[in-house]
N, C-alpha and C positions, 0 to 999 in steps of 0.2 A: 784375735783381732781381725785376722783375714776373713773369718766367717761373717763378721759384722759388715765388712766392706761388701761382701757378696750379697748379703741380705739387703743392704741399702741399694746396690746396683739393681737387683731383681725388683725391689719395690719401685724404683724409678721407672724401669721398663714397663711394669704392669700399670701403674697409675698414669703414666704418660700415654700409653696406648688407649686407656679408657677415656682420657680427656680428648684425644684425637677423634675417637669414635663419637663421643658426646657432641662435639662441635662440627663433625663432618657428615654424619648420617642421621636422618630423621628417626625419631623413636619408632620402633617396630617396623623399620624398613630393612630391606635385604639388598645387598649388592653382590651379584654373582661374580665369583672369581674363577671357578671351574664348574664343571657339571655336578660336582659333589661338595663344593665348599662355597659358602657365602660369608660375607662380612655383614653382620647385623648390628642393630642397636636395640638391646633388650634390657629392661630393668628387672632384676631378680629381687623380689621382696622376701623370698624365703631363703632356705639353705640350698644345698646341692640340688640342681635341676628344678628349683622353685618349690621344693618340698616344704610344707608348712607355711607357704606364702599366705599372708593375711591373717594368720592365726595368733601371732605374737607381735609385740612392739619390736621395732628394729633394735631397741636398747637391750632387750633380752638376748637377741642373737649376738650383739656386741659383747655383753657381759660374759656369756658362755664362751664366746670366741677368745676373749682375754684370758679367762681361767684355763681353758684347754691349751692355749699357746704358752701360758706360764708353766703348765705341767710339762709340755714338750721342751721348753727352754731348760727346765730342771733336768730332764732326761739327757739333753745335749751336754749340759755341764758335767753330768755324772758318767757319761759314756766314755769308754776307753777304746772303742772300735772306730777306725777311720771312716769306713763306709757308712756305718750307722750315723756318725756325726754329719756327713754330707747329706744323708737322707733327712735327718731332723732339721738341718739348716734350710733345706728346700721347703719343707713343710712350714717352718716358721715364717719364711719369706712370703709364701702364699697366704698364710693365715693373716699375717699383719697387713698385707696389702688389701685383702678383702675386708678386714676390720676397718681399715682407714677409709675405704670406699664407702662402706655402709655408714660409718660415722659422719662423713661429709655429706652424703646424699640421702641416707635412709634406705638405700638399696645398693645392690652391686650391679655394675654394668657388665653384661656378657655380650660377646660379639663374634666369637668363632663358632660357625654353625655348619656341621657336616650333615649330609643327607645323601641317600641313594634311592632313587625311585620313590617308593612309598615308605621308606625307612628313614627316620630322623633321629639324630642325636641331639639332646638339648644343648642350647648355646652355652658356651663357657668362655673363660678368659685366661690370660697367662698365669695368674695366681693359681687357678685350678690346675693348670699344667704343672706348676711347681709342686703343689701338694701331691698330685698323682705320681709324679716322678719320684718324689721323696718317699712315698709309701712303697713304690716298686723297688727302690734301692734297698729299703729296710727288709722287705719281704724276701728279696733275692739273697740278702746277707743271712737272714734267718734260715732259709732253705739250704744255703751253702754250709752254714754252721751245723744244721741238723744232719746233713749228709755226712759231714766229718764224724759226728758222734755215732752214727749208725755203723760206719766202717770200722 
């Protein structure tokens, strides 16, 4: 039950932040925060970093996202490891939020934009951070488990 509350809380943070960006910053505009961070308003019609943008209907991405999220939810229910459960919970929260955004808009709003001189990282959002952190937690858990097995 407490994982559901966390997922809902993370969904609210991500979707609210996207709404704030939508109504506060013009599309394809950038607001400098520091010399290496801008807040932007980007519409991502593809998947990660805009990959496959314009090649498929948003509904294909939504359907695939729902199926993958369902598999991850099943993994969460079957998991017996505390860290793995937290990682899977974060991934589910991020996936559901981006699915909701794409369902409502036909795209995902990305707004965190890092850059340094001529080096740029594609814009992303809080849901992407949740997914990335969840994957890192699981990978760290797997490496820790592998290290135990080797010793």
